[in-house]
Backbone as JSON, one array per atom type, in Angstrom:
{
  "sequence": "MQQLQNQSKTAPSAAPRRVISLLVDNQNGVLARVSSLFCRRGFNIESLTVSATNDPTVSRITVTLRGDDAAINQLILQTERLEVTRQVFELTPEKSLQRELLLLKVACSSANRAELREISSIYKAKIIDLSPDSMVFELTGKPEKVDAFLKMFDGYEILELCRTGVTALERGGKHHHMQKPPQEIRAAQLPLPGSCPKP",
  "N": [[-0.7, 7.08, 8.82], [1.53, 6.32, 6.26], [3.11, 7.03, 3.12], [4.72, 6.16, 0.08], [5.61, 7.02, -3.22], [6.68, 6.26, -6.46], [8.06, 5.82, -9.78], [8.38, 2.69, -11.38], [11.55, 1.24, -12.06], [12.91, -1.13, -12.67], [10.98, -3.15, -13.07], [8.82, -3.88, -15.75], [6.4, -1.56, -17.04], [4.17, -2.81, -17.97], [3.84, -5.02, -16.43], [1.81, -6.76, -14.04], [0.01, -5.1, -11.38], [0.93, -5.67, -8.06], [0.07, -6.52, -4.74], [1.43, -6.55, -1.61], [1.15, -7.72, 1.66], [2.24, -7.1, 4.94], [2.68, -8.12, 8.28], [4.22, -6.77, 11.0], [6.63, -6.41, 13.69], [5.96, -3.79, 15.92], [8.06, -1.37, 16.01], [10.88, 0.9, 16.19], [12.48, 1.73, 13.1], [11.54, -0.34, 11.5], [10.13, 0.15, 9.08], [12.15, 1.24, 7.45], [13.87, -0.97, 7.2], [12.29, -2.84, 5.83], [11.61, -1.48, 3.41], [14.17, -1.02, 2.35], [15.02, -3.62, 1.84], [13.24, -4.35, -0.22], [14.09, -2.59, -2.21], [16.73, -3.45, -2.6], [16.22, -5.86, -3.78], [15.58, -5.04, -6.29], [13.17, -3.77, -6.8], [11.01, -1.04, -7.31], [8.99, 0.88, -5.23], [5.62, 1.44, -5.65], [3.49, 2.32, -4.04], [3.18, 2.7, -0.49], [1.87, 1.88, 2.56], [1.52, 2.36, 6.03], [0.06, 1.18, 8.95], [-1.83, 1.04, 12.04], [-2.85, -1.92, 13.91], [-5.26, -4.23, 15.36], [-3.74, -5.19, 17.39], [-1.53, -3.7, 19.53], [1.21, -4.16, 19.44], [1.84, -4.8, 16.91], [2.23, -3.8, 13.53], [0.74, -3.02, 10.34], [1.96, -3.28, 7.11], [1.42, -2.29, 3.85], [2.28, -2.88, 0.62], [2.61, -1.76, -2.68], [3.56, -2.82, -5.85], [5.19, -3.77, -8.94], [5.66, -6.81, -10.74], [6.78, -10.11, -11.85], [5.61, -13.53, -11.25], [7.73, -15.19, -10.29], [9.64, -13.36, -9.33], [8.16, -12.04, -7.33], [7.53, -14.15, -5.58], [10.1, -14.83, -4.68], [10.77, -12.46, -3.42], [8.91, -12.43, -1.28], [9.78, -14.69, 0.17], [12.3, -13.8, 1.02], [11.58, -11.61, 2.56], [10.22, -12.83, 4.64], [12.31, -13.73, 6.16], [13.26, -11.66, 7.67], [13.82, -10.5, 10.97], [11.88, -8.9, 12.15], [9.52, -9.48, 10.91], [6.28, -10.74, 11.08], [4.18, -11.91, 9.55], [3.85, -12.41, 6.02], [2.38, -11.94, 2.89], [0.78, -12.24, -0.34], [-1.83, -10.18, -1.55], [-4.42, -10.88, -3.54], [-6.53, -9.45, -6.11], [-9.06, -10.73, -6.4], [-9.46, -12.04, -4.0], [-9.38, -10.23, -1.98], [-10.04, -7.05, -0.36], [-9.45, -4.0, -1.64], [-8.55, -0.68, -1.23], [-8.23, 2.85, -1.87], [-7.46, 6.23, -1.14], [-8.12, 9.35, -2.6], [-7.27, 12.73, -2.92], [-8.05, 15.52, -4.76], [-7.29, 18.49, -6.35], [-8.64, 20.8, -8.52], [-8.44, 23.28, -11.02], [-11.02, 25.66, -11.62], [-13.81, 27.39, -13.12], [-16.68, 29.54, -13.52], [-17.56, 28.67, -15.94], [-16.9, 25.95, -16.32], [-17.64, 24.62, -14.03], [-20.01, 23.16, -13.67], [-19.56, 20.96, -15.33], [-17.48, 19.67, -13.99], [-18.76, 19.0, -11.61], [-20.54, 17.09, -12.6], [-18.82, 15.02, -13.41], [-17.81, 14.26, -10.91], [-20.14, 13.35, -9.75], [-20.78, 11.08, -11.29], [-18.72, 9.3, -10.61], [-19.14, 9.14, -7.96], [-17.71, 10.79, -6.24], [-16.79, 13.04, -3.59], [-17.31, 16.54, -3.2], [-15.27, 18.45, -1.43], [-14.28, 20.92, -0.98], [-14.83, 24.19, -2.16], [-14.05, 26.91, -4.11], [-13.81, 30.19, -5.68], [-11.97, 29.74, -7.75], [-11.2, 27.08, -7.77], [-11.76, 23.52, -7.15], [-12.03, 20.88, -4.79], [-11.82, 17.43, -4.7], [-12.84, 14.39, -3.15], [-12.2, 11.0, -3.23], [-12.83, 7.61, -2.69], [-11.86, 4.32, -3.35], [-11.29, 1.35, -5.39], [-7.95, 0.95, -6.72], [-8.05, 0.96, -9.54], [-10.39, 2.34, -10.05], [-9.75, 4.87, -9.07], [-7.69, 5.51, -10.87], [-9.19, 5.65, -13.27], [-10.91, 7.77, -12.68], [-9.08, 9.92, -12.46], [-8.23, 9.98, -15.09], [-10.33, 11.22, -16.37], [-9.83, 13.88, -16.04], [-7.97, 14.79, -17.79], [-8.2, 16.88, -19.61], [-8.33, 19.1, -18.02], [-7.03, 21.54, -15.67], [-5.0, 20.33, -13.32], [-4.32, 21.18, -10.11], [-3.25, 20.22, -7.66], [-2.63, 16.98, -6.27], [-3.18, 14.11, -4.17], [-2.51, 10.82, -3.33], [-3.24, 8.15, -1.22], [-2.16, 5.64, -1.41], [-2.47, 2.03, -1.59], [-4.53, 0.29, 0.69], [-5.42, -2.75, 2.26], [-7.39, -5.72, 2.91], [-7.89, -9.23, 3.47], [-10.66, -11.1, 2.17], [-13.42, -12.66, 3.94], [-13.21, -14.78, 6.93], [-10.81, -14.96, 9.67], [-7.54, -15.46, 8.54], [-5.1, -17.99, 8.47], [-2.07, -17.51, 8.07], [1.41, -18.4, 7.63], [2.98, -17.8, 10.64], [5.24, -16.07, 12.68], [6.43, -16.1, 16.07], [6.33, -13.32, 18.47], [9.12, -10.97, 18.61], [10.5, -10.92, 21.1], [9.9, -13.4, 22.16], [11.01, -15.09, 20.26], [13.69, -14.44, 20.67], [14.09, -15.44, 23.24], [13.95, -18.12, 22.71], [16.27, -18.72, 21.44], [19.46, -20.4, 21.58], [21.73, -20.0, 24.37], [24.83, -18.12, 24.26], [27.66, -20.17, 23.68], [26.42, -22.42, 24.6], [25.31, -25.77, 23.95], [23.29, -26.92, 21.32], [20.22, -28.71, 21.79], [20.01, -32.22, 21.12]],
  "CA": [[-0.49, 6.35, 7.57], [2.59, 6.9, 5.48], [3.02, 6.55, 1.77], [5.78, 6.52, -0.84], [5.22, 6.74, -4.58], [7.57, 6.61, -7.54], [7.84, 5.01, -10.96], [9.23, 1.52, -11.39], [12.67, 1.26, -12.99], [13.32, -2.46, -13.1], [9.84, -3.93, -13.52], [8.15, -3.2, -16.85], [5.12, -0.97, -16.66], [3.1, -3.72, -18.36], [3.7, -6.06, -15.4], [0.61, -6.51, -13.23], [0.17, -4.51, -10.05], [0.89, -6.66, -7.0], [-0.09, -5.94, -3.4], [2.03, -7.4, -0.59], [0.77, -7.32, 3.01], [3.16, -7.57, 5.98], [2.46, -7.83, 9.69], [5.57, -6.64, 11.52], [6.75, -5.9, 15.05], [5.82, -2.33, 15.97], [9.25, -0.83, 16.64], [11.61, 1.85, 15.36], [13.33, 1.23, 12.03], [10.96, -1.44, 10.72], [9.81, 0.6, 7.73], [13.4, 1.38, 6.7], [14.39, -2.3, 6.9], [11.45, -3.47, 4.81], [11.73, -0.77, 2.14], [15.51, -1.22, 1.8], [15.05, -4.97, 1.29], [12.55, -4.33, -1.5], [14.95, -1.88, -3.17], [17.88, -4.31, -2.91], [15.74, -6.9, -4.7], [15.37, -4.46, -7.61], [11.82, -3.27, -6.94], [10.63, 0.3, -6.89], [7.7, 0.82, -4.56], [4.63, 2.39, -6.18], [2.87, 2.92, -2.86], [3.46, 1.99, 0.74], [1.1, 2.42, 3.68], [1.78, 1.76, 7.34], [-1.08, 1.49, 9.8], [-1.99, 0.26, 13.26], [-3.74, -3.08, 13.86], [-5.94, -4.44, 16.64], [-2.69, -5.53, 18.35], [-0.63, -2.54, 19.58], [2.6, -4.55, 19.21], [1.97, -5.19, 15.51], [1.81, -2.84, 12.5], [0.51, -3.59, 9.02], [2.56, -2.57, 5.98], [0.87, -2.72, 2.56], [3.2, -2.4, -0.42], [2.18, -1.96, -4.06], [4.67, -2.8, -6.8], [4.94, -4.56, -10.15], [6.64, -7.86, -10.95], [6.23, -11.41, -12.25], [5.4, -14.47, -10.14], [8.99, -15.66, -9.74], [10.26, -12.27, -8.56], [7.34, -11.78, -6.14], [7.71, -15.26, -4.65], [11.42, -14.7, -4.07], [10.7, -11.31, -2.51], [8.17, -12.85, -0.08], [10.64, -15.58, 0.93], [13.36, -13.03, 1.68], [10.97, -10.75, 3.57], [9.9, -13.69, 5.78], [13.51, -13.98, 6.96], [13.54, -10.53, 8.55], [13.42, -10.79, 12.35], [10.71, -8.11, 12.55], [8.34, -9.9, 10.14], [5.39, -11.77, 11.65], [3.54, -12.58, 8.42], [3.93, -11.7, 4.74], [1.64, -12.68, 1.88], [0.23, -11.42, -1.41], [-3.28, -9.99, -1.59], [-4.89, -10.86, -4.92], [-7.76, -8.67, -6.21], [-10.29, -11.52, -6.25], [-9.58, -12.56, -2.64], [-9.13, -9.17, -1.0], [-10.69, -5.76, -0.52], [-8.39, -3.02, -1.79], [-9.08, 0.68, -1.31], [-7.28, 3.95, -1.91], [-8.08, 7.55, -0.99], [-7.58, 10.4, -3.46], [-7.67, 14.13, -2.8], [-7.72, 16.13, -6.05], [-7.65, 19.9, -6.48], [-8.72, 21.14, -9.94], [-8.81, 24.66, -11.32], [-12.35, 25.74, -12.22], [-14.43, 28.7, -13.27], [-18.13, 29.4, -13.67], [-17.84, 28.03, -17.23], [-16.74, 24.49, -16.3], [-17.96, 24.08, -12.72], [-21.07, 22.16, -13.83], [-18.95, 19.76, -15.9], [-16.73, 19.01, -12.94], [-19.74, 18.4, -10.7], [-21.09, 15.9, -13.26], [-17.8, 13.96, -13.32], [-17.76, 13.78, -9.53], [-21.38, 12.61, -9.49], [-20.69, 9.78, -11.95], [-17.79, 8.46, -9.86], [-19.51, 9.22, -6.53], [-16.7, 11.52, -5.48], [-17.31, 14.16, -2.8], [-16.68, 17.86, -3.32], [-15.03, 18.81, -0.03], [-13.93, 22.34, -0.9], [-15.2, 24.93, -3.36], [-13.68, 28.32, -4.09], [-14.08, 30.76, -7.01], [-11.05, 29.31, -8.8], [-10.79, 25.68, -7.65], [-12.6, 22.54, -6.46], [-11.29, 19.76, -4.25], [-12.62, 16.22, -4.69], [-12.4, 13.25, -2.35], [-12.69, 9.75, -3.81], [-12.32, 6.37, -2.12], [-12.24, 3.18, -4.17], [-10.21, 0.51, -5.88], [-6.96, 1.73, -7.49], [-8.49, 1.11, -10.92], [-11.39, 3.41, -10.08], [-9.02, 6.13, -8.91], [-7.02, 5.76, -12.15], [-10.19, 6.06, -14.26], [-11.37, 9.1, -12.28], [-8.05, 10.88, -12.84], [-8.19, 10.06, -16.56], [-11.38, 12.14, -16.8], [-9.38, 15.26, -15.85], [-6.87, 15.06, -18.72], [-8.39, 18.16, -20.27], [-8.47, 20.16, -17.02], [-5.8, 21.89, -14.98], [-4.88, 19.76, -11.98], [-3.44, 22.01, -9.29], [-2.57, 19.34, -6.71], [-3.32, 15.73, -5.94], [-2.53, 13.25, -3.18], [-3.06, 9.47, -3.23], [-2.71, 7.54, 0.0], [-1.65, 4.3, -1.62], [-3.45, 0.97, -1.36], [-4.65, -0.46, 1.93], [-6.22, -3.91, 1.86], [-7.62, -6.84, 3.81], [-8.45, -10.41, 2.82], [-12.08, -11.38, 2.38], [-13.74, -13.8, 4.78], [-12.78, -14.78, 8.32], [-9.39, -14.86, 9.95], [-6.73, -16.37, 7.74], [-3.95, -18.47, 9.24], [-0.83, -17.57, 7.32], [2.58, -18.75, 8.44], [3.2, -16.7, 11.57], [6.32, -16.23, 13.64], [6.11, -15.49, 17.36], [6.93, -12.0, 18.66], [10.57, -10.97, 18.63], [11.04, -11.24, 22.43], [9.76, -14.85, 22.34], [12.03, -15.71, 19.42], [14.99, -14.25, 21.32], [14.17, -16.36, 24.38], [14.08, -19.48, 22.22], [17.6, -18.92, 20.89], [20.38, -20.96, 22.57], [22.65, -19.04, 24.95], [26.18, -18.22, 23.7], [28.49, -21.2, 24.27], [25.65, -23.63, 24.93], [25.17, -26.72, 22.85], [21.88, -27.17, 21.01], [19.71, -30.03, 22.15], [19.98, -33.16, 19.98]],
  "C": [[0.58, 7.07, 6.77], [2.55, 6.29, 4.1], [4.18, 7.03, 0.94], [5.29, 6.17, -2.24], [6.35, 7.13, -5.52], [7.36, 5.62, -8.66], [8.82, 3.87, -11.0], [10.32, 1.64, -12.44], [12.96, -0.12, -13.54], [12.17, -3.28, -13.64], [9.14, -3.19, -14.65], [6.79, -2.7, -16.43], [3.95, -1.87, -17.01], [2.89, -4.83, -17.34], [2.5, -5.74, -14.51], [0.96, -5.87, -11.89], [0.01, -5.6, -9.0], [0.83, -5.95, -5.65], [0.42, -6.95, -2.38], [1.65, -6.85, 0.78], [1.75, -7.93, 4.01], [2.61, -7.19, 7.34], [3.83, -7.87, 10.36], [5.53, -6.17, 12.97], [6.72, -4.37, 15.01], [7.0, -1.74, 16.75], [9.96, 0.11, 15.67], [12.44, 1.14, 14.3], [12.75, 0.14, 11.17], [10.71, -1.03, 9.28], [11.06, 0.71, 6.88], [13.96, 0.02, 6.3], [13.61, -2.97, 5.78], [11.65, -2.81, 3.45], [13.11, -0.96, 1.52], [15.66, -2.62, 1.22], [14.4, -5.0, -0.08], [13.42, -3.66, -2.57], [16.15, -2.73, -3.56], [17.48, -5.44, -3.86], [15.39, -6.34, -6.07], [13.97, -3.94, -7.86], [11.77, -1.79, -6.56], [9.21, 0.24, -6.34], [6.78, 1.88, -5.15], [3.89, 3.08, -5.05], [3.14, 2.05, -1.65], [2.67, 2.66, 1.86], [1.45, 1.65, 4.94], [0.64, 2.15, 8.26], [-1.08, 0.6, 11.03], [-2.91, -0.93, 13.01], [-4.46, -3.18, 15.2], [-4.98, -4.87, 17.75], [-1.69, -4.39, 18.4], [0.84, -2.88, 19.36], [2.88, -4.87, 17.75], [1.48, -4.06, 14.6], [1.61, -3.58, 11.19], [1.15, -2.68, 7.97], [1.96, -3.15, 4.7], [1.69, -2.06, 1.46], [2.62, -2.74, -1.79], [3.38, -1.83, -4.98], [4.27, -3.63, -8.02], [6.04, -5.6, -10.32], [5.97, -9.17, -11.34], [6.2, -12.35, -11.05], [6.71, -14.88, -9.48], [9.64, -14.6, -8.86], [9.49, -12.01, -7.27], [7.51, -12.89, -5.12], [9.06, -15.19, -3.94], [11.45, -13.55, -3.07], [10.01, -11.69, -1.2], [9.05, -13.75, 0.78], [11.72, -14.81, 1.68], [12.78, -12.13, 2.78], [10.6, -11.56, 4.82], [11.09, -13.88, 6.71], [13.86, -12.81, 7.87], [13.03, -10.85, 9.95], [12.13, -10.09, 12.73], [9.43, -8.56, 11.87], [7.57, -10.98, 10.88], [4.75, -12.6, 10.54], [3.79, -11.74, 7.17], [3.24, -12.56, 3.69], [1.12, -11.7, 0.83], [-1.28, -11.35, -1.29], [-3.72, -9.87, -3.05], [-6.23, -10.12, -4.99], [-9.03, -9.47, -5.95], [-10.5, -12.03, -4.83], [-9.37, -11.5, -1.57], [-9.97, -7.94, -1.33], [-9.61, -4.69, -0.51], [-9.01, -1.63, -2.0], [-7.94, 1.69, -1.27], [-8.05, 5.25, -1.8], [-7.35, 8.55, -1.86], [-8.15, 11.74, -3.04], [-7.16, 14.85, -4.05], [-8.21, 17.57, -6.09], [-7.54, 20.31, -7.96], [-9.11, 22.6, -10.09], [-10.18, 24.69, -11.99], [-12.79, 27.19, -12.33], [-15.93, 28.48, -13.4], [-18.48, 28.66, -14.95], [-17.78, 26.51, -17.16], [-17.12, 23.85, -14.97], [-19.03, 22.98, -12.82], [-20.51, 20.86, -14.39], [-18.21, 18.97, -14.83], [-17.67, 18.35, -11.92], [-20.31, 17.11, -11.3], [-20.11, 14.74, -13.19], [-17.78, 13.38, -11.91], [-19.01, 12.95, -9.19], [-21.33, 11.2, -10.08], [-19.83, 8.81, -11.14], [-18.07, 8.44, -8.35], [-18.4, 9.8, -5.67], [-17.37, 12.66, -4.73], [-16.57, 15.44, -3.16], [-16.51, 18.37, -1.89], [-14.55, 20.24, 0.13], [-14.25, 22.99, -2.23], [-14.83, 26.38, -3.17], [-13.91, 28.87, -5.49], [-13.19, 30.21, -8.12], [-10.62, 27.85, -8.69], [-11.86, 24.86, -6.95], [-11.71, 21.42, -5.96], [-12.23, 18.57, -4.11], [-11.99, 15.19, -3.76], [-13.03, 11.99, -2.93], [-12.02, 8.58, -3.11], [-12.78, 5.21, -2.99], [-11.05, 2.33, -4.53], [-9.21, 1.36, -6.66], [-7.38, 1.96, -8.94], [-9.53, 2.21, -11.05], [-10.74, 4.78, -9.94], [-8.32, 6.5, -10.21], [-8.01, 6.28, -13.19], [-10.71, 7.46, -13.96], [-10.35, 10.17, -12.7], [-7.97, 11.06, -14.35], [-9.22, 11.05, -17.08], [-10.94, 13.6, -16.72], [-8.19, 15.6, -16.75], [-6.99, 16.44, -19.36], [-8.52, 19.34, -19.32], [-7.12, 20.42, -16.34], [-5.83, 21.33, -13.55], [-3.86, 20.58, -11.2], [-2.61, 21.18, -8.32], [-3.34, 18.04, -6.6], [-2.5, 14.94, -4.94], [-3.27, 11.92, -3.16], [-2.42, 8.79, -2.02], [-1.93, 6.27, -0.27], [-2.67, 3.27, -1.17], [-3.37, 0.47, 0.08], [-5.65, -1.58, 1.67], [-6.33, -4.93, 2.98], [-8.17, -8.01, 2.99], [-9.94, -10.52, 3.11], [-12.24, -12.56, 3.35], [-13.22, -13.66, 6.19], [-11.28, -14.68, 8.46], [-8.62, -15.91, 9.18], [-5.46, -16.73, 8.5], [-2.75, -18.62, 8.31], [0.28, -18.03, 8.25], [2.92, -17.55, 9.34], [4.32, -17.03, 12.53], [5.91, -15.6, 14.97], [6.74, -14.13, 17.49], [8.44, -12.1, 18.88], [11.14, -11.37, 19.99], [10.94, -12.74, 22.71], [10.8, -15.58, 21.49], [13.4, -15.6, 20.06], [15.16, -15.22, 22.48], [14.37, -17.79, 23.94], [15.46, -19.77, 21.67], [18.52, -19.52, 21.96], [21.32, -19.89, 23.08], [24.03, -19.21, 24.32], [26.99, -19.28, 24.43], [27.76, -22.47, 24.64], [25.5, -24.5, 23.72], [23.67, -26.92, 22.56], [21.48, -28.57, 21.39], [19.68, -30.95, 20.94], [18.57, -33.38, 19.5]]
}
């Protein structure tokens, strides 16, 4: 799983968080092509995850960004035109399951260790490492839950943190989005050079 994070330049911070899911051909250079398209459209990517699927020829890319409906719809239309794209669609919070993993290392001492344990208990975070001067927490949940958990540590010294970015699936059974055939099939369907297309 890979992930990129930075702050949006073109989309206002007040714009809602949007999650775009892509199924793409599993081949070299796909991630670069997708991310460069998003940047050319004026989006900065907040998080990006790439993962395997049940089909070894297909990878899933989940991109988190901010933008209004018109900009997102245009982005989806342009992404559909990439040869490597099988499917692309938006995952809305009410129709999908969205999760993110956080690893957080916080400075601690005997004076505040109990307080930190209480915070982790409230949010059901795991303490996966404990040393005399630090604690490491693991939390899995919706992005909003991760944001709220981090807010609780404003008064503490955060030594390091890592967020994986959002990964998500639609609720319910298999969904039939517009799907293009694999790249080798599309290539075979193209007319040969110099041949005339069928009427």
